[in-house]
All heavy atoms as an XYZ file, in Angstrom:
743
protein
N       0.844     -1.176      0.000
C       0.000      0.000      0.000
C       0.884      1.232      0.000
O       1.721      1.384      0.868
C      -0.895      0.014      1.240
C      -1.650     -1.283      1.471
C      -1.255     -2.165      2.466
C      -2.747     -1.598      0.688
C      -1.953     -3.342      2.686
C      -3.445     -2.770      0.915
C      -3.042     -3.645      1.911
O      -3.728     -4.811      2.121
N       0.716      2.111     -0.986
C       1.501      3.341     -1.073
C       0.681      4.490     -0.495
O      -0.474      4.682     -0.859
C       1.907      3.641     -2.535
C       2.585      4.999     -2.645
C       2.829      2.545     -3.058
N       1.285      5.214      0.438
C       0.621      6.354      1.062
C       1.040      7.681      0.452
O       0.254      8.609      0.376
C       0.924      6.396      2.570
C       0.405      5.176      3.299
O      -0.702      4.710      2.965
O       1.115      4.673      4.195
N       2.313      7.770      0.021
C       2.832      9.053     -0.456
C       3.933      8.853     -1.479
O       4.781      7.966     -1.333
C       3.387      9.864      0.720
C       3.940     11.209      0.342
C       4.546     11.958      1.526
O       4.862     11.339      2.554
O       4.718     13.174      1.392
N       3.923      9.698     -2.510
C       4.974      9.733     -3.528
C       5.435     11.181     -3.636
O       4.617     12.088     -3.791
C       4.448      9.249     -4.904
C       5.483      9.467     -5.988
C       4.046      7.791     -4.842
N       6.747     11.390     -3.524
C       7.302     12.739     -3.650
C       8.442     12.726     -4.651
O       9.383     11.952     -4.511
C       7.821     13.251     -2.304
C       6.695     13.524     -1.312
C       7.188     14.088     -0.001
N       8.035     15.248     -0.204
C       9.056     15.557      0.582
N       9.365     14.809      1.613
N       9.769     16.640      0.340
N       8.343     13.590     -5.660
C       9.403     13.746     -6.655
C      10.363     14.815     -6.152
O       9.978     15.960     -5.968
C       8.808     14.151     -7.998
N      11.609     14.427     -5.899
C      12.619     15.338     -5.365
C      13.643     15.618     -6.465
O      14.495     14.787     -6.768
C      13.292     14.727     -4.137
C      12.321     14.259     -3.037
C      13.043     13.437     -1.989
C      11.638     15.464     -2.416
N      13.530     16.792     -7.068
C      14.389     17.178     -8.181
C      15.613     17.909     -7.653
O      15.490     18.913     -6.959
C      13.601     18.081     -9.137
C      14.256     18.429    -10.465
C      14.507     17.164    -11.285
C      13.367     19.388    -11.235
N      16.787     17.370     -7.968
C      18.047     17.990     -7.563
C      18.439     19.012     -8.612
O      18.501     18.693     -9.803
C      19.126     16.919     -7.438
C      20.444     17.441     -6.949
C      21.472     16.338     -6.851
O      21.163     15.286     -6.263
O      22.583     16.523     -7.386
N      18.666     20.219     -8.179
C      19.011     21.289     -9.121
C      20.508     21.224     -9.431
O      21.313     21.911     -8.849
C      18.624     22.643     -8.538
C      17.126     22.748     -8.310
C      16.673     24.160     -8.206
C      15.227     24.276     -7.846
N      14.301     23.763     -8.792
N      20.837     20.349    -10.355
C      22.212     20.185    -10.807
C      22.174     20.133    -12.330
O      21.114     20.159    -12.932
C      22.795     18.884    -10.226
O      22.027     17.771    -10.660
N      23.342     20.085    -12.943
C      23.410     19.949    -14.388
C      24.157     18.679    -14.744
O      25.348     18.588    -14.448
C      24.105     21.164    -15.013
C      23.300     22.451    -14.984
C      24.118     23.601    -15.550
C      22.001     22.312    -15.743
N      23.552     17.685    -15.322
C      22.124     17.621    -15.600
C      21.332     17.395    -14.297
O      21.881     16.912    -13.309
C      21.988     16.413    -16.533
C      23.133     15.532    -16.169
C      24.251     16.462    -15.752
N      20.050     17.719    -14.343
C      19.191     17.537    -13.165
C      19.060     16.048    -12.854
O      19.119     15.201    -13.748
C      17.820     18.153    -13.421
N      18.887     15.742    -11.575
C      18.699     14.364    -11.127
C      17.392     14.283    -10.360
O      16.977     15.245     -9.727
C      19.861     13.920    -10.248
C      21.184     13.882    -10.987
C      22.298     13.483    -10.077
C      23.618     13.532    -10.837
N      24.757     13.253     -9.970
N      16.771     13.110    -10.409
C      15.491     12.921     -9.741
C      15.550     11.718     -8.819
O      16.032     10.650     -9.199
C      14.379     12.705    -10.785
C      12.987     12.430    -10.244
C      12.416     13.683     -9.577
C      12.061     11.964    -11.362
N      15.066     11.908     -7.598
C      14.856     10.798     -6.662
C      13.381     10.832     -6.299
O      12.803     11.897     -6.076
C      15.720     10.954     -5.421
N      12.759      9.680     -6.260
C      11.346      9.592     -5.904
C      11.244      8.906     -4.539
O      11.668      7.764     -4.381
C      10.546      8.824     -6.969
C       9.085      8.728     -6.566
C      10.692      9.498     -8.330
N      10.724      9.637     -3.582
C      10.530      9.128     -2.220
C       9.154      8.467     -2.154
O       8.150      9.100     -2.488
C      10.604     10.281     -1.217
C      10.674      9.860      0.215
C      12.061      9.368      0.583
O      13.058      9.850      0.065
N      12.123      8.408      1.471
N       9.122      7.205     -1.765
C       7.858      6.469     -1.694
C       7.696      5.928     -0.278
O       8.582      5.244      0.241
C       7.827      5.303     -2.705
C       8.085      5.830     -4.119
C       6.489      4.567     -2.638
C       8.289      4.747     -5.151
N       6.554      6.266      0.333
C       6.245      5.794      1.684
C       4.951      4.993      1.643
O       4.015      5.365      0.934
C       6.086      6.975      2.637
C       7.364      7.704      2.886
C       7.199      8.756      3.975
N       8.477      9.379      4.229
C       8.770     10.636      3.934
N       7.856     11.417      3.406
N       9.964     11.124      4.178
N       4.920      3.935      2.408
C       3.712      3.120      2.454
C       3.850      2.010      3.471
O       4.672      2.096      4.393
N       3.071      0.962      3.290
C       3.080     -0.165      4.220
C       2.953     -1.471      3.454
O       2.223     -1.562      2.463
C       1.907     -0.058      5.202
O       2.013      1.111      5.971
N       3.663     -2.469      3.947
C       3.530     -3.829      3.431
C       2.407     -4.514      4.203
O       2.128     -4.177      5.354
C       4.845     -4.587      3.594
C       6.037     -3.970      2.864
C       7.323     -4.686      3.235
C       5.818     -4.016      1.364
N       1.768     -5.496      3.589
C       0.570     -6.118      4.155
C       0.813     -6.847      5.472
O      -0.066     -6.901      6.326
C      -0.039     -7.078      3.138
N       2.012     -7.414      5.630
C       2.304     -8.152      6.856
C       3.810     -8.340      7.009
O       4.577     -7.888      6.171
C       1.571     -9.508      6.887
C       1.927    -10.385      5.692
O       3.106    -10.401      5.274
O       1.022    -11.058      5.172
N       4.222     -9.019      8.072
C       5.641     -9.204      8.357
C       6.363    -10.163      7.430
O       7.586    -10.255      7.473
N       5.635    -10.889      6.577
C       6.267    -11.833      5.643
C       6.397    -11.273      4.230
O       6.900    -11.942      3.338
C       5.469    -13.129      5.586
S       5.643    -14.144      7.068
N       5.924    -10.060      4.011
C       5.979     -9.452      2.685
C       7.212     -8.564      2.580
O       7.514     -7.806      3.497
C       4.699     -8.627      2.416
O       3.575     -9.495      2.559
C       4.708     -8.040      1.024
N       7.938     -8.690      1.460
C       9.172     -7.937      1.245
C       9.116     -7.241     -0.115
O       8.608     -7.805     -1.078
C      10.391     -8.865      1.280
C      10.462     -9.713      2.497
N      10.895     -9.245      3.705
C      10.107    -11.008      2.689
C      10.826    -10.212      4.600
N      10.344    -11.291      4.016
N       9.662     -6.035     -0.172
C       9.746     -5.319     -1.449
C      10.891     -5.864     -2.280
O      11.981     -6.111     -1.767
C       9.991     -3.825     -1.219
C       8.802     -2.973     -0.837
C       9.232     -1.521     -0.634
C       7.705     -3.045     -1.873
N      10.635     -5.985     -3.571
C      11.686     -6.340     -4.512
C      12.300     -5.075     -5.083
O      12.043     -3.970     -4.615
N      13.088     -5.229     -6.123
C      13.741     -4.088     -6.781
C      12.708     -3.310     -7.594
O      12.047     -3.879     -8.465
C      14.858     -4.595     -7.692
C      15.763     -3.520     -8.221
C      16.595     -2.857     -7.150
O      16.935     -3.506     -6.155
O      16.910     -1.663     -7.323
N      12.546     -2.006     -7.338
C      11.587     -1.217     -8.113
C      11.972     -1.174     -9.596
O      13.152     -1.181     -9.941
C      11.684      0.179     -7.500
C      12.320     -0.014     -6.180
C      13.203     -1.213     -6.305
N      10.966     -1.140    -10.461
C      11.218     -0.990    -11.891
C      10.573      0.316    -12.361
O       9.483      0.671    -11.928
C      10.655     -2.169    -12.706
O       9.260     -2.300    -12.451
C      11.361     -3.462    -12.343
N      11.283      1.019    -13.227
C      10.853      2.332    -13.704
C      10.592      2.257    -15.200
O      11.442      1.789    -15.954
C      11.933      3.397    -13.403
C      11.511      4.756    -13.929
C      12.234      3.456    -11.912
N       9.405      2.712    -15.608
C       9.073      2.817    -17.024
C       8.513      4.215    -17.280
O       8.113      4.909    -16.342
C       8.034      1.756    -17.463
O       6.853      1.904    -16.669
C       8.591      0.353    -17.319
N       8.498      4.601    -18.556
C       8.011      5.941    -18.901
C       7.077      5.858    -20.095
O       7.360      5.158    -21.064
C       9.192      6.851    -19.225
C       8.778      8.230    -19.685
C      10.007      9.074    -19.995
N       9.630     10.246    -20.752
C      10.409     10.873    -21.595
N      11.639     10.458    -21.797
N       9.983     11.929    -22.250
N       5.964      6.568    -19.986
C       5.039      6.736    -21.099
C       4.812      8.230    -21.253
O       4.204      8.850    -20.377
C       3.714      6.038    -20.840
C       3.811      4.534    -20.830
C       2.476      3.895    -20.531
O       1.755      4.320    -19.645
N       2.160      2.864    -21.284
N       5.343      8.792    -22.317
C       5.281     10.233    -22.587
C       5.800     11.016    -21.382
O       6.964     10.960    -21.067
C       3.874     10.636    -23.003
C       3.429      9.987    -24.303
C       2.094     10.518    -24.781
N       1.665      9.786    -25.953
C       0.712      8.867    -25.928
N       0.076      8.590    -24.815
N       0.395      8.240    -27.049
N       4.930     11.752    -20.702
C       5.362     12.589    -19.571
C       4.987     11.992    -18.217
O       4.909     12.699    -17.215
C       4.806     14.003    -19.706
C       5.450     14.748    -20.874
C       5.133     16.212    -20.854
N       5.811     16.889    -21.938
C       6.904     17.625    -21.783
N       7.434     17.800    -20.603
N       7.459     18.218    -22.820
N       4.756     10.674    -18.200
C       4.460      9.995    -16.943
C       5.488      8.909    -16.691
O       5.756      8.075    -17.557
C       3.047      9.375    -16.963
O       2.092     10.413    -17.205
C       2.730      8.696    -15.640
N       6.062      8.935    -15.488
C       7.033      7.929    -15.059
C       6.304      7.003    -14.094
O       5.741      7.453    -13.095
C       8.235      8.598    -14.374
C       8.944      9.527    -15.352
C       9.185      7.547    -13.815
C       9.897     10.497    -14.693
N       6.311      5.701    -14.413
C       5.649      4.707    -13.573
C       6.708      3.916    -12.805
O       7.680      3.452    -13.407
C       4.826      3.732    -14.414
C       3.738      4.390    -15.206
N       2.516      4.687    -14.673
C       3.708      4.822    -16.494
C       1.758      5.265    -15.594
N       2.468      5.363    -16.710
N       6.510      3.778    -11.507
C       7.415      2.980    -10.687
C       6.621      1.810    -10.122
O       5.650      2.001     -9.388
C       8.040      3.807     -9.551
C       8.814      4.993    -10.140
C       8.937      2.926     -8.684
C       9.372      5.938     -9.110
N       7.030      0.603    -10.496
C       6.390     -0.611     -9.991
C       7.172     -1.096     -8.776
O       8.408     -1.099     -8.779
C       6.356     -1.690    -11.065
N       6.445     -1.488     -7.750
C       7.052     -1.982     -6.517
C       6.654     -3.440     -6.329
O       5.640     -3.738     -5.683
C       6.582     -1.151     -5.317
C       6.901      0.330     -5.363
C       6.199      1.066     -4.240
C       8.400      0.542     -5.276
N       7.431     -4.361     -6.899
C       7.072     -5.769     -6.753
C       7.260     -6.222     -5.310
O       8.208     -5.821     -4.636
C       8.034     -6.488     -7.698
C       9.204     -5.563     -7.816
C       8.659     -4.171     -7.658
N       6.331     -7.021     -4.840
C       6.413     -7.535     -3.476
C       6.348     -9.056     -3.518
O       5.650     -9.640     -4.349
C       5.280     -6.976     -2.625
N       7.096     -9.677     -2.630
C       7.043    -11.135     -2.491
C       6.651    -11.461     -1.061
O       6.887    -10.675     -0.136
C       8.404    -11.783     -2.809
O       9.401    -11.229     -1.956
C       8.804    -11.540     -4.257
N       6.047    -12.618     -0.895
C       5.600    -13.025      0.431
C       6.112    -14.424      0.713
O       5.964    -15.323     -0.112
C       4.075    -13.005      0.499
C       3.548    -13.243      1.877
C       2.027    -13.091      1.915
N       1.541    -13.097      3.266
C       1.428    -14.170      4.028
N       1.794    -15.349      3.554
N       0.970    -14.088      5.263
N       6.741    -14.577      1.882
C       7.207    -15.902      2.308
C       5.999    -16.786      2.591
O       5.103    -16.407      3.340
C       8.061    -15.792      3.583
C       9.327    -14.978      3.360
O       9.835    -14.969      2.222
O       9.801    -14.355      4.320
N       5.978    -17.947      1.988
C       4.875    -18.882      2.215
C       5.231    -19.817      3.377
O       6.388    -20.002      3.710
C       4.613    -19.710      0.965
C       4.134    -18.853     -0.197
C       3.692    -19.744     -1.335
N       3.336    -18.963     -2.493
C       2.120    -18.507     -2.738
N       1.157    -18.728     -1.886
N       1.874    -17.809     -3.828
N       4.229    -20.398      3.966
C       4.403    -21.395      5.025
C       5.128    -20.849      6.245
O       5.813    -21.590      6.944
C       5.152    -22.630      4.485
C       4.436    -23.249      3.299
O       3.186    -23.239      3.302
O       5.116    -23.732      2.389
N       5.026    -19.557      6.499
C       5.602    -18.967      7.702
C       4.488    -18.337      8.512
O       3.490    -17.873      7.963
C       6.626    -17.882      7.352
C       7.973    -18.403      6.958
C       8.959    -17.265      6.948
C      10.367    -17.773      6.702
N      11.332    -16.689      6.721
N       4.696    -18.299      9.801
C       3.776    -17.577     10.667
C       4.226    -16.120     10.654
O       5.397    -15.823     10.909
C       3.797    -18.147     12.100
C       2.909    -17.331     13.014
C       3.371    -19.610     12.085
N       3.308    -15.209     10.314
C       3.678    -13.812     10.125
C       2.870    -12.909     11.040
O       1.733    -13.217     11.388
C       3.387    -13.381      8.691
S       4.177    -14.427      7.461
N       3.459    -11.786     11.363
C       2.687    -10.762     12.060
C       1.630    -10.271     11.093
O       1.866    -10.148      9.899
C       3.574     -9.573     12.484
O       4.140     -8.988     11.312
C       4.670    -10.003     13.434
N       0.454     -9.982     11.583
C      -0.633     -9.521     10.728
C      -0.768     -8.001     10.762
O      -1.782     -7.460     10.371
C      -1.944    -10.193     11.147
C      -1.939    -11.696     10.910
C      -1.643    -12.076      9.461
O      -2.282    -11.588      8.544
N      -0.650    -12.930      9.254
N       0.269     -7.328     11.234
C       0.261     -5.866     11.283
C       0.945     -5.308     10.029
O       1.841     -5.937      9.466
C       1.007     -5.386     12.526
N       0.507     -4.133      9.617
C       1.160     -3.462      8.501
C       2.593     -3.114      8.872
O       2.876     -2.749     10.013
C       0.411     -2.185      8.135
C      -1.007     -2.357      7.590
C      -1.658     -0.999      7.373
C      -1.013     -3.153      6.302
N       3.511     -3.247      7.914
C       4.925     -2.944      8.129
C       5.290     -1.748      7.251
O       5.253     -1.842      6.029
C       5.809     -4.165      7.777
C       7.281     -3.830      7.951
C       5.412     -5.376      8.604
N       5.621     -0.591      7.861
C       5.911      0.599      7.059
C       7.210      0.470      6.260
O       8.140     -0.219      6.670
C       6.021      1.719      8.086
C       6.163      1.067      9.402
C       5.703     -0.344      9.289
N       7.234      1.129      5.099
C       8.467      1.232      4.321
C       8.614      2.665      3.825
O       7.643      3.404      3.708
C       8.503      0.241      3.153
C       7.520      0.514      2.052
C       7.819      1.383      1.015
C       6.284     -0.115      2.040
C       6.905      1.636     -0.003
C       5.360      0.125      1.030
C       5.677      1.003      0.003
N       9.854      3.038      3.564
C      10.196      4.373      3.076
C      11.433      4.193      2.206
O      12.511      3.896      2.718
C      10.483      5.303      4.261
C      10.737      6.739      3.852
O      10.917      7.013      2.647
O      10.762      7.600      4.740
N      11.267      4.318      0.889
C      12.395      4.100     -0.021
C      12.563      5.301     -0.950
O      11.612      6.026     -1.233
C      12.231      2.812     -0.858
C      10.967      2.873     -1.726
C      12.231      1.584      0.015
C      10.866      1.749     -2.739
N      13.787      5.496     -1.406
C      14.099      6.510     -2.413
C      14.532      5.774     -3.675
O      15.446      4.953     -3.628
C      15.200      7.439     -1.924
N      13.853      6.059     -4.770
C      14.151      5.402     -6.041
C      14.785      6.432     -6.974
O      14.143      7.418     -7.336
C      12.863      4.840     -6.686
C      13.176      4.168     -8.013
C      12.158      3.879     -5.736
N      16.057      6.236     -7.358
C      16.671      7.155     -8.318
C      16.083      6.914     -9.707
O      15.885      5.772    -10.109
C      18.159      6.795     -8.271
C      18.198      5.385     -7.777
C      16.974      5.185     -6.927
N      15.780      7.999    -10.415
C      15.189      7.900    -11.749
C      16.044      8.723    -12.710
O      16.278      9.908    -12.474
C      13.736      8.425    -11.755
C      13.165      8.399    -13.169
C      12.867      7.607    -10.811
N      16.503      8.092    -13.778
C      17.293      8.801    -14.780
C      16.367      9.673    -15.621
O      15.394      9.192    -16.203
C      18.024      7.814    -15.682
O      18.662      8.508    -16.729
N      16.670     10.972    -15.667
C      15.884     11.895    -16.495
C      16.767     12.577    -17.537
O      16.391     13.594    -18.094
C      15.127     12.925    -15.624
C      16.083     13.697    -14.719
C      14.025     12.236    -14.819
C      15.431     14.859    -13.987
N      17.916     12.000    -17.796
C      18.811     12.525    -18.821
C      18.113     12.441    -20.175
O      17.529     11.422    -20.517
C      20.122     11.724    -18.849
O      20.731     11.801    -17.565
C      21.085     12.258    -19.898
N      18.147     13.527    -20.918
C      17.523     13.567    -22.230
C      16.076     14.022    -22.216
O      15.465     14.145    -23.270
N      15.509     14.277    -21.040
C      14.127     14.743    -20.965
C      14.045     16.194    -21.434
O      14.902     17.005    -21.106
C      13.592     14.661    -19.533
C      13.174     13.280    -19.078
C      13.759     12.133    -19.585
C      12.195     13.144    -18.122
C      13.380     10.877    -19.145
C      11.806     11.895    -17.676
C      12.393     10.751    -18.194
N      12.993     16.516    -22.171
C      12.744     17.895    -22.598
C      12.158     18.685    -21.429
O      11.603     18.114    -20.486
C      11.779     17.904    -23.771
N      12.290     20.004    -21.494
C      11.715     20.840    -20.443
C      10.199     20.626    -20.399
O       9.574     20.264    -21.395
C      12.039     22.310    -20.688
O      11.474     22.727    -21.908
N       9.621     20.829    -19.220
C       8.181     20.666    -19.059
C       7.844     19.988    -17.748
O       8.716     19.701    -16.929
N       6.573     19.734    -17.553
C       6.081     19.115    -16.323
C       5.850     17.627    -16.552
O       5.276     17.227    -17.565
C       4.780     19.800    -15.861
O       5.066     21.182    -15.623
C       4.239     19.176    -14.584
N       6.283     16.829    -15.594
C       6.166     15.379    -15.647
C       5.440     14.876    -14.401
O       5.483     15.510    -13.352
C       7.560     14.730    -15.706
C       8.286     15.018    -16.999
C       8.989     16.208    -17.162
C       8.264     14.115    -18.048
C       9.641     16.487    -18.350
C       8.924     14.389    -19.243
C       9.615     15.575    -19.380
O      10.257     15.847    -20.553
N       4.808     13.724    -14.528
C       4.117     13.080    -13.411
C       4.855     11.807    -13.049
O       5.303     11.064    -13.930
C       2.661     12.734    -13.801
O       1.989     13.941    -14.144
C       1.925     12.054    -12.657
N       4.974     11.551    -11.755
C       5.550     10.309    -11.253
C       4.423      9.550    -10.548
O       3.697     10.128     -9.739
C       6.695     10.584    -10.249
C       7.256      9.282     -9.710
C       7.786     11.406    -10.895
N       4.274      8.247    -10.869
C       3.201      7.441    -10.293
C       3.771      6.161     -9.690
O       4.605      5.506    -10.298
C       2.172      7.101    -11.369
C       0.971      6.312    -10.886
C       1.202      4.804    -10.836
O       2.011      4.293    -11.621
O       0.588      4.148     -9.983
N       3.305      5.840     -8.498
C       3.653      4.566     -7.856
C       2.486      4.161     -6.965
O       2.018      4.965     -6.153
C       4.931      4.688     -7.031
N       2.009      2.965     -7.144
C       0.949      2.450     -6.286
C      -0.320      3.281     -6.280
O      -1.033      3.326     -5.287
N      -0.614      3.946     -7.391
C      -1.820      4.746     -7.477
C      -1.695      6.167     -6.948
O      -2.615      6.963     -7.079
N      -0.550      6.514     -6.376
C      -0.304      7.878     -5.889
C       0.610      8.591     -6.870
O       1.452      7.959     -7.508
C       0.345      7.871     -4.502
C      -0.442      7.142     -3.442
C      -1.699      7.888     -3.095
C      -2.425      7.157     -1.969
N      -3.658      7.761     -1.583
N       0.455      9.917     -6.979
C       1.254     10.671     -7.947
C       1.828     11.946     -7.343
O       1.351     12.437     -6.317
C       0.410     11.070     -9.175
O      -0.653     11.918     -8.749
C      -0.140      9.866     -9.903
N       2.842     12.454     -8.011
C       3.420     13.765     -7.737
C       3.933     14.279     -9.079
O       4.066     13.512    -10.035
C       4.547     13.678     -6.707
C       4.961     15.042     -6.146
O       4.210     16.025     -6.327
O       6.042     15.132     -5.543
N       4.215     15.583     -9.154
C       4.734     16.142    -10.400
C       6.038     16.894    -10.132
O       6.329     17.280     -8.993
C       3.721     17.118    -11.043
O       3.469     18.188    -10.138
C       2.426     16.429    -11.421
N       6.800     17.076    -11.193
C       7.996     17.920    -11.143
C       8.118     18.626    -12.479
O       7.569     18.175    -13.481
C       9.261     17.122    -10.802
C       9.691     16.156    -11.878
C      10.638     16.520    -12.820
C       9.159     14.870    -11.931
C      11.050     15.636    -13.808
C       9.554     13.987    -12.915
C      10.506     14.364    -13.851
N       8.808     19.742    -12.483
C       8.955     20.535    -13.701
C      10.427     20.783    -13.995
O      11.171     21.239    -13.117
C       8.229     21.895    -13.557
O       6.840     21.638    -13.308
C       8.356     22.725    -14.826
N      10.832     20.467    -15.210
C      12.180     20.804    -15.693
C      12.076     22.150    -16.385
O      11.287     22.321    -17.323
C      12.678     19.751    -16.690
C      13.024     18.379    -16.120
C      13.357     17.415    -17.250
C      14.195     18.498    -15.157
N      12.869     23.101    -15.940
C      12.844     24.448    -16.513
C      13.562     24.504    -17.861
O      13.312     25.401    -18.647
C      13.473     25.455    -15.526
C      12.752     25.527    -14.192
C      11.305     25.948    -14.338
O      10.951     26.739    -15.188
N      10.453     25.403    -13.470
N      14.459     23.538    -18.086
C      15.190     23.491    -19.352
C      15.410     22.045    -19.735
O      15.276     21.153    -18.904
C      16.531     24.223    -19.228
C      17.450     23.637    -18.183
C      18.683     24.483    -17.944
O      18.646     25.693    -18.093
N      19.782     23.843    -17.582
N      15.749     21.825    -21.002
C      16.042     20.461    -21.449
C      17.147     19.878    -20.601
O      18.084     20.574    -20.204
C      16.448     20.456    -22.924
C      15.298     20.844    -23.853
O      14.147     20.942    -23.385
O      15.571     21.042    -25.053
N      17.046     18.610    -20.331
C      18.024     17.962    -19.463
C      18.947     17.083    -20.299
O      19.528     16.185    -19.949
C      17.297     17.140    -18.384
C      18.170     16.870    -17.179
O      18.983     17.692    -16.805
N      17.983     15.725    -16.575
């Protein structure tokens, strides 16, 4: 479950982007895998694959997570972009071509 997505644009040349994602895993046996990043036009999608240990006794409480996902934006044209993960979104704006 994703609670918050924040696009953190570093003002450098070229600009760099880190996406902060906060949320909760369903239980103590669920683990996040390596995030995958894809792009469709001006929307960046971040998938958060999760795996669950089978045949284990698990806590049934939500387990919070907070990760930063680096996203390559080299070659992006100036403009506003949307970042999406787990149904939550944020936007960032490049003032110049990157």
